[in-house]
N, CA, C and O atoms as a GROMACS GRO file, in nm:
protein
  516
    1UNK      N    1   3.736  -0.925   0.798
    1UNK     CA    2   3.725  -1.035   0.803
    1UNK      C    3   3.803  -1.134   0.829
    1UNK      O    4   3.890  -1.141   0.742
    2UNK      N    5   3.814  -1.217   0.911
    2UNK     CA    6   3.888  -1.324   0.896
    2UNK      C    7   3.865  -1.434   0.839
    2UNK      O    8   3.747  -1.469   0.848
    3UNK      N    9   3.964  -1.534   0.756
    3UNK     CA   10   3.915  -1.626   0.670
    3UNK      C   11   3.903  -1.761   0.775
    3UNK      O   12   3.945  -1.769   0.890
    4UNK      N   13   3.829  -1.866   0.690
    4UNK     CA   14   3.760  -1.989   0.788
    4UNK      C   15   3.886  -2.020   0.828
    4UNK      O   16   3.891  -2.041   0.950
    5UNK      N   17   4.014  -2.034   0.756
    5UNK     CA   18   4.118  -2.097   0.820
    5UNK      C   19   4.162  -2.041   0.933
    5UNK      O   20   4.220  -2.112   1.016
    6UNK      N   21   4.146  -1.922   0.953
    6UNK     CA   22   4.204  -1.839   1.074
    6UNK      C   23   4.125  -1.832   1.160
    6UNK      O   24   4.167  -1.821   1.275
    7UNK      N   25   3.991  -1.837   1.135
    7UNK     CA   26   3.870  -1.838   1.243
    7UNK      C   27   3.919  -1.984   1.331
    7UNK      O   28   3.935  -1.989   1.453
    8UNK      N   29   3.937  -2.093   1.237
    8UNK     CA   30   3.964  -2.250   1.295
    8UNK      C   31   4.045  -2.269   1.379
    8UNK      O   32   4.030  -2.355   1.466
    9UNK      N   33   4.159  -2.183   1.369
    9UNK     CA   34   4.257  -2.180   1.428
    9UNK      C   35   4.244  -2.143   1.607
    9UNK      O   36   4.137  -2.082   1.622
   10UNK      N   37   4.293  -2.155   1.702
   10UNK     CA   38   4.316  -2.153   1.822
   10UNK      C   39   4.123  -2.102   1.911
   10UNK      O   40   4.083  -2.007   1.980
   11UNK      N   41   4.066  -2.219   1.858
   11UNK     CA   42   3.930  -2.179   1.940
   11UNK      C   43   3.915  -2.250   2.056
   11UNK      O   44   3.964  -2.362   2.070
   12UNK      N   45   3.843  -2.188   2.148
   12UNK     CA   46   3.821  -2.270   2.315
   12UNK      C   47   3.724  -2.363   2.269
   12UNK      O   48   3.611  -2.336   2.229
   13UNK      N   49   3.788  -2.498   2.280
   13UNK     CA   50   3.670  -2.610   2.338
   13UNK      C   51   3.639  -2.638   2.449
   13UNK      O   52   3.743  -2.638   2.516
   14UNK      N   53   3.562  -2.660   2.505
   14UNK     CA   54   3.535  -2.671   2.631
   14UNK      C   55   3.493  -2.806   2.639
   14UNK      O   56   3.403  -2.838   2.561
   15UNK      N   57   3.554  -2.927   2.745
   15UNK     CA   58   3.509  -3.042   2.744
   15UNK      C   59   3.436  -3.073   2.883
   15UNK      O   60   3.505  -3.022   2.972
   16UNK      N   61   3.346  -3.125   2.927
   16UNK     CA   62   3.255  -3.158   3.048
   16UNK      C   63   3.212  -3.302   3.053
   16UNK      O   64   3.119  -3.364   3.001
   17UNK      N   65   3.327  -3.338   3.147
   17UNK     CA   66   3.313  -3.497   3.184
   17UNK      C   67   3.322  -3.538   3.318
   17UNK      O   68   3.418  -3.490   3.376
   18UNK      N   69   3.265  -3.599   3.372
   18UNK     CA   70   3.275  -3.639   3.521
   18UNK      C   71   3.414  -3.720   3.525
   18UNK      O   72   3.489  -3.716   3.622
   19UNK      N   73   3.442  -3.800   3.398
   19UNK     CA   74   3.552  -3.897   3.416
   19UNK      C   75   3.674  -3.802   3.381
   19UNK      O   76   3.681  -3.737   3.277
   20UNK      N   77   3.774  -3.804   3.486
   20UNK     CA   78   3.889  -3.720   3.421
   20UNK      C   79   3.963  -3.782   3.325
   20UNK      O   80   4.034  -3.712   3.254
   21UNK      N   81   3.960  -3.921   3.305
   21UNK     CA   82   4.059  -3.974   3.244
   21UNK      C   83   4.006  -3.911   3.062
   21UNK      O   84   4.076  -3.861   2.975
   22UNK      N   85   3.866  -3.941   3.065
   22UNK     CA   86   3.814  -3.900   2.935
   22UNK      C   87   3.812  -3.787   2.897
   22UNK      O   88   3.814  -3.767   2.775
   23UNK      N   89   3.808  -3.681   2.985
   23UNK     CA   90   3.788  -3.538   2.991
   23UNK      C   91   3.948  -3.484   2.913
   23UNK      O   92   3.965  -3.413   2.814
   24UNK      N   93   4.039  -3.543   2.993
   24UNK     CA   94   4.174  -3.494   2.969
   24UNK      C   95   4.203  -3.534   2.839
   24UNK      O   96   4.247  -3.451   2.759
   25UNK      N   97   4.180  -3.669   2.800
   25UNK     CA   98   4.167  -3.736   2.665
   25UNK      C   99   4.172  -3.656   2.561
   25UNK      O  100   4.262  -3.624   2.484
   26UNK      N  101   4.029  -3.622   2.573
   26UNK     CA  102   3.943  -3.530   2.460
   26UNK      C  103   4.037  -3.423   2.460
   26UNK      O  104   4.087  -3.385   2.355
   27UNK      N  105   4.071  -3.361   2.591
   27UNK     CA  106   4.130  -3.223   2.582
   27UNK      C  107   4.276  -3.206   2.493
   27UNK      O  108   4.312  -3.114   2.419
   28UNK      N  109   4.337  -3.322   2.528
   28UNK     CA  110   4.472  -3.333   2.495
   28UNK      C  111   4.456  -3.355   2.298
   28UNK      O  112   4.532  -3.294   2.223
   29UNK      N  113   4.339  -3.454   2.242
   29UNK     CA  114   4.322  -3.439   2.110
   29UNK      C  115   4.280  -3.307   2.044
   29UNK      O  116   4.305  -3.270   1.930
   30UNK      N  117   4.217  -3.250   2.133
   30UNK     CA  118   4.161  -3.109   2.124
   30UNK      C  119   4.283  -3.020   2.072
   30UNK      O  120   4.291  -2.974   1.958
   31UNK      N  121   4.353  -3.008   2.147
   31UNK     CA  122   4.497  -2.941   2.109
   31UNK      C  123   4.569  -2.961   2.035
   31UNK      O  124   4.619  -2.870   1.970
   32UNK      N  125   4.613  -3.129   2.012
   32UNK     CA  126   4.680  -3.174   1.881
   32UNK      C  127   4.620  -3.101   1.764
   32UNK      O  128   4.692  -3.077   1.667
   33UNK      N  129   4.514  -3.070   1.764
   33UNK     CA  130   4.412  -2.984   1.643
   33UNK      C  131   4.444  -2.873   1.645
   33UNK      O  132   4.414  -2.806   1.546
   34UNK      N  133   4.504  -2.820   1.735
   34UNK     CA  134   4.529  -2.634   1.695
   34UNK      C  135   4.446  -2.581   1.823
   34UNK      O  136   4.467  -2.471   1.874
   35UNK      N  137   4.369  -2.653   1.858
   35UNK     CA  138   4.256  -2.539   1.943
   35UNK      C  139   4.310  -2.551   2.102
   35UNK      O  140   4.407  -2.616   2.143
   36UNK      N  141   4.219  -2.469   2.177
   36UNK     CA  142   4.257  -2.463   2.323
   36UNK      C  143   4.132  -2.542   2.389
   36UNK      O  144   4.016  -2.553   2.348
   37UNK      N  145   4.195  -2.592   2.506
   37UNK     CA  146   4.079  -2.692   2.574
   37UNK      C  147   4.085  -2.660   2.706
   37UNK      O  148   4.187  -2.630   2.768
   38UNK      N  149   3.952  -2.668   2.757
   38UNK     CA  150   3.931  -2.626   2.871
   38UNK      C  151   3.840  -2.757   2.930
   38UNK      O  152   3.743  -2.806   2.870
   39UNK      N  153   3.884  -2.797   3.041
   39UNK     CA  154   3.853  -2.940   3.066
   39UNK      C  155   3.740  -2.944   3.207
   39UNK      O  156   3.801  -2.993   3.302
   40UNK      N  157   3.668  -2.925   3.226
   40UNK     CA  158   3.577  -2.969   3.359
   40UNK      C  159   3.470  -3.091   3.407
   40UNK      O  160   3.385  -3.150   3.341
   41UNK      N  161   3.501  -3.102   3.521
   41UNK     CA  162   3.441  -3.230   3.569
   41UNK      C  163   3.282  -3.235   3.604
   41UNK      O  164   3.228  -3.342   3.629
   42UNK      N  165   3.216  -3.123   3.604
   42UNK     CA  166   3.072  -3.107   3.599
   42UNK      C  167   3.020  -2.956   3.520
   42UNK      O  168   3.078  -2.850   3.494
   43UNK      N  169   2.884  -3.007   3.499
   43UNK     CA  170   2.820  -2.911   3.415
   43UNK      C  171   2.821  -2.780   3.510
   43UNK      O  172   2.847  -2.669   3.465
   44UNK      N  173   2.790  -2.804   3.641
   44UNK     CA  174   2.801  -2.695   3.724
   44UNK      C  175   2.960  -2.588   3.716
   44UNK      O  176   2.970  -2.467   3.697
   45UNK      N  177   3.053  -2.680   3.736
   45UNK     CA  178   3.207  -2.593   3.745
   45UNK      C  179   3.211  -2.526   3.605
   45UNK      O  180   3.261  -2.414   3.590
   46UNK      N  181   3.164  -2.589   3.515
   46UNK     CA  182   3.178  -2.491   3.361
   46UNK      C  183   3.078  -2.390   3.363
   46UNK      O  184   3.111  -2.272   3.348
   47UNK      N  185   2.951  -2.426   3.380
   47UNK     CA  186   2.897  -2.285   3.397
   47UNK      C  187   2.930  -2.171   3.502
   47UNK      O  188   2.895  -2.054   3.488
   48UNK      N  189   3.007  -2.223   3.613
   48UNK     CA  190   3.060  -2.100   3.708
   48UNK      C  191   3.175  -2.027   3.648
   48UNK      O  192   3.219  -1.918   3.686
   49UNK      N  193   3.221  -2.107   3.542
   49UNK     CA  194   3.361  -2.041   3.498
   49UNK      C  195   3.357  -1.954   3.420
   49UNK      O  196   3.245  -1.940   3.370
   50UNK      N  197   3.452  -1.869   3.377
   50UNK     CA  198   3.506  -1.744   3.287
   50UNK      C  199   3.487  -1.785   3.159
   50UNK      O  200   3.444  -1.706   3.075
   51UNK      N  201   3.512  -1.893   3.134
   51UNK     CA  202   3.517  -1.946   2.955
   51UNK      C  203   3.386  -1.987   2.903
   51UNK      O  204   3.377  -2.019   2.785
   52UNK      N  205   3.291  -1.990   2.976
   52UNK     CA  206   3.130  -1.997   2.929
   52UNK      C  207   3.100  -1.933   2.775
   52UNK      O  208   3.052  -1.989   2.676
   53UNK      N  209   3.148  -1.785   2.794
   53UNK     CA  210   3.115  -1.701   2.680
   53UNK      C  211   3.217  -1.721   2.582
   53UNK      O  212   3.168  -1.716   2.469
   54UNK      N  213   3.343  -1.742   2.581
   54UNK     CA  214   3.430  -1.776   2.503
   54UNK      C  215   3.431  -1.904   2.414
   54UNK      O  216   3.483  -1.905   2.302
   55UNK      N  217   3.366  -2.019   2.477
   55UNK     CA  218   3.398  -2.141   2.462
   55UNK      C  219   3.317  -2.136   2.304
   55UNK      O  220   3.213  -2.070   2.300
   56UNK      N  221   3.361  -2.199   2.186
   56UNK     CA  222   3.359  -2.181   2.060
   56UNK      C  223   3.251  -2.313   2.049
   56UNK      O  224   3.153  -2.312   1.974
   57UNK      N  225   3.278  -2.395   2.112
   57UNK     CA  226   3.227  -2.573   2.123
   57UNK      C  227   3.221  -2.630   2.225
   57UNK      O  228   3.316  -2.622   2.303
   58UNK      N  229   3.109  -2.705   2.257
   58UNK     CA  230   3.126  -2.743   2.377
   58UNK      C  231   3.114  -2.892   2.357
   58UNK      O  232   3.028  -2.914   2.272
   59UNK      N  233   3.176  -3.020   2.410
   59UNK     CA  234   3.178  -3.139   2.450
   59UNK      C  235   3.121  -3.196   2.568
   59UNK      O  236   3.186  -3.185   2.672
   60UNK      N  237   2.996  -3.263   2.571
   60UNK     CA  238   2.960  -3.271   2.682
   60UNK      C  239   2.953  -3.431   2.694
   60UNK      O  240   2.958  -3.504   2.595
   61UNK      N  241   2.942  -3.472   2.813
   61UNK     CA  242   2.906  -3.632   2.839
   61UNK      C  243   2.749  -3.646   2.894
   61UNK      O  244   2.711  -3.568   2.980
   62UNK      N  245   2.704  -3.697   2.868
   62UNK     CA  246   2.539  -3.690   2.904
   62UNK      C  247   2.526  -3.728   3.014
   62UNK      O  248   2.461  -3.644   3.076
   63UNK      N  249   2.554  -3.818   3.079
   63UNK     CA  250   2.526  -3.872   3.201
   63UNK      C  251   2.655  -3.827   3.303
   63UNK      O  252   2.769  -3.872   3.294
   64UNK      N  253   2.613  -3.742   3.389
   64UNK     CA  254   2.701  -3.702   3.493
   64UNK      C  255   2.620  -3.667   3.636
   64UNK      O  256   2.498  -3.656   3.645
   65UNK      N  257   2.704  -3.655   3.732
   65UNK     CA  258   2.585  -3.608   3.865
   65UNK      C  259   2.566  -3.470   3.832
   65UNK      O  260   2.648  -3.403   3.768
   66UNK      N  261   2.446  -3.422   3.880
   66UNK     CA  262   2.406  -3.277   3.871
   66UNK      C  263   2.345  -3.263   3.738
   66UNK      O  264   2.268  -3.352   3.703
   67UNK      N  265   2.367  -3.166   3.658
   67UNK     CA  266   2.312  -3.140   3.545
   67UNK      C  267   2.368  -3.246   3.420
   67UNK      O  268   2.490  -3.247   3.404
   68UNK      N  269   2.276  -3.343   3.325
   68UNK     CA  270   2.351  -3.373   3.235
   68UNK      C  271   2.359  -3.335   3.154
   68UNK      O  272   2.298  -3.228   3.148
   69UNK      N  273   2.421  -3.368   3.044
   69UNK     CA  274   2.444  -3.285   2.881
   69UNK      C  275   2.348  -3.205   2.851
   69UNK      O  276   2.335  -3.083   2.850
   70UNK      N  277   2.281  -3.293   2.827
   70UNK     CA  278   2.099  -3.253   2.760
   70UNK      C  279   2.081  -3.100   2.866
   70UNK      O  280   2.092  -2.988   2.815
   71UNK      N  281   2.058  -3.114   2.985
   71UNK     CA  282   2.027  -2.977   3.057
   71UNK      C  283   2.144  -2.889   3.059
   71UNK      O  284   2.120  -2.772   3.089
   72UNK      N  285   2.285  -2.926   3.029
   72UNK     CA  286   2.363  -2.800   3.019
   72UNK      C  287   2.349  -2.773   2.892
   72UNK      O  288   2.356  -2.653   2.865
   73UNK      N  289   2.330  -2.846   2.803
   73UNK     CA  290   2.295  -2.804   2.672
   73UNK      C  291   2.157  -2.666   2.667
   73UNK      O  292   2.165  -2.559   2.607
   74UNK      N  293   2.067  -2.704   2.731
   74UNK     CA  294   1.924  -2.630   2.778
   74UNK      C  295   1.935  -2.477   2.819
   74UNK      O  296   1.887  -2.370   2.779
   75UNK      N  297   2.054  -2.534   2.957
   75UNK     CA  298   2.075  -2.410   3.030
   75UNK      C  299   2.159  -2.288   2.953
   75UNK      O  300   2.148  -2.167   2.975
   76UNK      N  301   2.252  -2.357   2.850
   76UNK     CA  302   2.333  -2.257   2.738
   76UNK      C  303   2.228  -2.169   2.699
   76UNK      O  304   2.219  -2.050   2.728
   77UNK      N  305   2.146  -2.240   2.628
   77UNK     CA  306   2.054  -2.194   2.542
   77UNK      C  307   1.976  -2.102   2.596
   77UNK      O  308   1.966  -1.992   2.541
   78UNK      N  309   1.898  -2.134   2.724
   78UNK     CA  310   1.824  -2.059   2.796
   78UNK      C  311   1.945  -1.915   2.842
   78UNK      O  312   1.906  -1.798   2.842
   79UNK      N  313   2.031  -1.939   2.863
   79UNK     CA  314   2.110  -1.808   2.870
   79UNK      C  315   2.168  -1.735   2.764
   79UNK      O  316   2.246  -1.640   2.768
   80UNK      N  317   2.116  -1.797   2.663
   80UNK     CA  318   2.142  -1.698   2.527
   80UNK      C  319   2.267  -1.724   2.428
   80UNK      O  320   2.301  -1.664   2.326
   81UNK      N  321   2.329  -1.846   2.502
   81UNK     CA  322   2.417  -1.866   2.410
   81UNK      C  323   2.395  -1.953   2.288
   81UNK      O  324   2.298  -2.028   2.284
   82UNK      N  325   2.463  -1.947   2.209
   82UNK     CA  326   2.433  -2.067   2.113
   82UNK      C  327   2.565  -2.147   2.054
   82UNK      O  328   2.606  -2.182   1.943
   83UNK      N  329   2.602  -2.155   2.172
   83UNK     CA  330   2.726  -2.270   2.130
   83UNK      C  331   2.702  -2.401   2.074
   83UNK      O  332   2.633  -2.481   2.137
   84UNK      N  333   2.751  -2.432   1.965
   84UNK     CA  334   2.736  -2.592   1.914
   84UNK      C  335   2.792  -2.689   1.993
   84UNK      O  336   2.913  -2.695   2.010
   85UNK      N  337   2.708  -2.775   2.051
   85UNK     CA  338   2.715  -2.877   2.149
   85UNK      C  339   2.756  -3.006   2.083
   85UNK      O  340   2.724  -3.021   1.966
   86UNK      N  341   2.830  -3.109   2.149
   86UNK     CA  342   2.841  -3.219   2.074
   86UNK      C  343   2.814  -3.305   2.206
   86UNK      O  344   2.878  -3.269   2.304
   87UNK      N  345   2.735  -3.404   2.220
   87UNK     CA  346   2.742  -3.492   2.320
   87UNK      C  347   2.778  -3.610   2.274
   87UNK      O  348   2.782  -3.651   2.158
   88UNK      N  349   2.811  -3.682   2.409
   88UNK     CA  350   2.901  -3.823   2.462
   88UNK      C  351   2.827  -3.874   2.517
   88UNK      O  352   2.759  -3.805   2.594
   89UNK      N  353   2.793  -4.045   2.507
   89UNK     CA  354   2.696  -4.131   2.573
   89UNK      C  355   2.761  -4.264   2.538
   89UNK      O  356   2.819  -4.280   2.431
   90UNK      N  357   2.752  -4.341   2.612
   90UNK     CA  358   2.780  -4.487   2.578
   90UNK      C  359   2.601  -4.543   2.585
   90UNK      O  360   2.580  -4.656   2.628
   91UNK      N  361   2.516  -4.480   2.554
   91UNK     CA  362   2.406  -4.513   2.537
   91UNK      C  363   2.352  -4.451   2.383
   91UNK      O  364   2.319  -4.333   2.379
   92UNK      N  365   2.346  -4.519   2.280
   92UNK     CA  366   2.260  -4.499   2.190
   92UNK      C  367   2.137  -4.417   2.167
   92UNK      O  368   2.110  -4.321   2.094
   93UNK      N  369   2.055  -4.508   2.281
   93UNK     CA  370   1.928  -4.402   2.267
   93UNK      C  371   1.929  -4.276   2.322
   93UNK      O  372   1.815  -4.230   2.326
   94UNK      N  373   2.012  -4.205   2.365
   94UNK     CA  374   2.048  -4.064   2.392
   94UNK      C  375   2.080  -3.995   2.251
   94UNK      O  376   2.031  -3.886   2.222
   95UNK      N  377   2.152  -4.053   2.179
   95UNK     CA  378   2.152  -4.001   2.028
   95UNK      C  379   2.026  -3.910   1.997
   95UNK      O  380   2.023  -3.790   2.026
   96UNK      N  381   1.925  -3.975   1.938
   96UNK     CA  382   1.747  -3.895   1.887
   96UNK      C  383   1.728  -3.769   2.007
   96UNK      O  384   1.686  -3.660   1.970
   97UNK      N  385   1.762  -3.794   2.149
   97UNK     CA  386   1.732  -3.709   2.193
   97UNK      C  387   1.836  -3.569   2.186
   97UNK      O  388   1.800  -3.451   2.183
   98UNK      N  389   1.961  -3.620   2.184
   98UNK     CA  390   2.042  -3.530   2.206
   98UNK      C  391   2.019  -3.381   2.056
   98UNK      O  392   2.000  -3.260   2.058
   99UNK      N  393   2.034  -3.471   1.963
   99UNK     CA  394   1.991  -3.414   1.846
   99UNK      C  395   1.844  -3.322   1.849
   99UNK      O  396   1.828  -3.201   1.835
  100UNK      N  397   1.775  -3.398   1.864
  100UNK     CA  398   1.642  -3.358   1.905
  100UNK      C  399   1.649  -3.198   1.990
  100UNK      O  400   1.589  -3.100   1.947
  101UNK      N  401   1.697  -3.198   2.061
  101UNK     CA  402   1.761  -3.072   2.142
  101UNK      C  403   1.859  -2.973   2.101
  101UNK      O  404   1.897  -2.876   2.168
  102UNK      N  405   1.900  -3.008   1.976
  102UNK     CA  406   1.962  -2.923   1.920
  102UNK      C  407   2.134  -2.956   1.899
  102UNK      O  408   2.211  -2.882   1.838
  103UNK      N  409   2.169  -3.086   1.965
  103UNK     CA  410   2.315  -3.080   1.960
  103UNK      C  411   2.375  -3.093   1.823
  103UNK      O  412   2.308  -3.161   1.745
  104UNK      N  413   2.462  -3.053   1.787
  104UNK     CA  414   2.545  -3.070   1.623
  104UNK      C  415   2.574  -3.197   1.634
  104UNK      O  416   2.580  -3.257   1.527
  105UNK      N  417   2.592  -3.250   1.718
  105UNK     CA  418   2.697  -3.412   1.682
  105UNK      C  419   2.690  -3.496   1.790
  105UNK      O  420   2.711  -3.447   1.901
  106UNK      N  421   2.664  -3.611   1.780
  106UNK     CA  422   2.651  -3.733   1.913
  106UNK      C  423   2.788  -3.816   1.849
  106UNK      O  424   2.829  -3.826   1.733
  107UNK      N  425   2.845  -3.876   1.989
  107UNK     CA  426   2.924  -3.957   1.970
  107UNK      C  427   2.908  -4.076   2.065
  107UNK      O  428   2.901  -4.052   2.186
  108UNK      N  429   2.903  -4.177   2.029
  108UNK     CA  430   2.881  -4.314   2.132
  108UNK      C  431   2.998  -4.352   2.165
  108UNK      O  432   3.087  -4.375   2.084
  109UNK      N  433   3.011  -4.365   2.320
  109UNK     CA  434   3.110  -4.474   2.372
  109UNK      C  435   3.132  -4.589   2.311
  109UNK      O  436   3.039  -4.653   2.262
  110UNK      N  437   3.266  -4.632   2.307
  110UNK     CA  438   3.370  -4.569   2.270
  110UNK      C  439   3.403  -4.537   2.127
  110UNK      O  440   3.404  -4.621   2.037
  111UNK      N  441   3.432  -4.403   2.111
  111UNK     CA  442   3.452  -4.338   1.978
  111UNK      C  443   3.591  -4.329   1.979
  111UNK      O  444   3.666  -4.329   2.077
  112UNK      N  445   3.626  -4.318   1.824
  112UNK     CA  446   3.771  -4.300   1.778
  112UNK      C  447   3.796  -4.168   1.753
  112UNK      O  448   3.699  -4.094   1.735
  113UNK      N  449   3.906  -4.126   1.748
  113UNK     CA  450   3.956  -3.973   1.744
  113UNK      C  451   3.882  -3.927   1.581
  113UNK      O  452   3.835  -3.814   1.568
  114UNK      N  453   3.880  -4.001   1.496
  114UNK     CA  454   3.865  -3.974   1.364
  114UNK      C  455   3.712  -3.919   1.375
  114UNK      O  456   3.676  -3.810   1.331
  115UNK      N  457   3.630  -4.011   1.439
  115UNK     CA  458   3.478  -3.978   1.450
  115UNK      C  459   3.480  -3.818   1.566
  115UNK      O  460   3.388  -3.740   1.539
  116UNK      N  461   3.548  -3.785   1.648
  116UNK     CA  462   3.540  -3.685   1.738
  116UNK      C  463   3.623  -3.567   1.640
  116UNK      O  464   3.583  -3.452   1.654
  117UNK      N  465   3.712  -3.587   1.564
  117UNK     CA  466   3.753  -3.452   1.444
  117UNK      C  467   3.642  -3.446   1.384
  117UNK      O  468   3.599  -3.334   1.411
  118UNK      N  469   3.546  -3.518   1.298
  118UNK     CA  470   3.461  -3.505   1.222
  118UNK      C  471   3.319  -3.412   1.278
  118UNK      O  472   3.237  -3.340   1.221
  119UNK      N  473   3.341  -3.459   1.428
  119UNK     CA  474   3.200  -3.355   1.482
  119UNK      C  475   3.231  -3.239   1.497
  119UNK      O  476   3.147  -3.149   1.495
  120UNK      N  477   3.400  -3.214   1.522
  120UNK     CA  478   3.451  -3.060   1.543
  120UNK      C  479   3.434  -3.015   1.408
  120UNK      O  480   3.374  -2.910   1.388
  121UNK      N  481   3.469  -3.066   1.336
  121UNK     CA  482   3.471  -2.983   1.198
  121UNK      C  483   3.301  -2.934   1.170
  121UNK      O  484   3.269  -2.819   1.142
  122UNK      N  485   3.222  -3.028   1.182
  122UNK     CA  486   3.096  -2.968   1.133
  122UNK      C  487   3.069  -2.890   1.257
  122UNK      O  488   2.982  -2.807   1.232
  123UNK      N  489   3.107  -2.884   1.382
  123UNK     CA  490   3.091  -2.774   1.457
  123UNK      C  491   3.162  -2.652   1.466
  123UNK      O  492   3.100  -2.556   1.512
  124UNK      N  493   3.277  -2.636   1.431
  124UNK     CA  494   3.308  -2.526   1.360
  124UNK      C  495   3.289  -2.461   1.249
  124UNK      O  496   3.315  -2.341   1.240
  125UNK      N  497   3.237  -2.540   1.139
  125UNK     CA  498   3.193  -2.540   1.044
  125UNK      C  499   3.049  -2.439   1.070
  125UNK      O  500   3.015  -2.364   0.979
  126UNK      N  501   2.969  -2.441   1.198
  126UNK     CA  502   2.850  -2.388   1.190
  126UNK      C  503   2.867  -2.294   1.260
  126UNK      O  504   2.766  -2.249   1.315
  127UNK      N  505   2.995  -2.229   1.285
  127UNK     CA  506   3.026  -2.090   1.374
  127UNK      C  507   2.996  -1.965   1.251
  127UNK      O  508   3.009  -1.982   1.130
  128UNK      N  509   2.962  -1.863   1.306
  128UNK     CA  510   2.995  -1.765   1.204
  128UNK      C  511   3.074  -1.686   1.198
  128UNK      O  512   3.107  -1.618   1.295
  129UNK      N  513   3.122  -1.676   1.086
  129UNK     CA  514   3.223  -1.596   1.020
  129UNK      C  515   3.226  -1.435   1.085
  129UNK      O  516   3.305  -1.352   1.041
   0.00000   0.00000   0.00000
């Protein structure tokens, strides 16, 4: 069995955000933490990718064309994935909905790197050993 420190290195964190700059910025931060990042511009592109089953944590924007972040989270649950999800939104009223739907964290835009790191720590801590 791997130690928690070994488990937390090189995890695949998927980011879904229709704003390319936001997605790439979050991806770059994730990589500075020693994890792999996969960035997608829509829920549909993420769901069709080969990384869905390997994603250790999903960071998703709430408001996107097509499926929104909560619908994406529900689709993952429907498919049997128990991936920890962090929802990002500029609208604070989304927080209760996101957490009630099972998101492990919520970040209100604009957020700082420290807030993202803390949410990732919570998400990674929820992974089975």
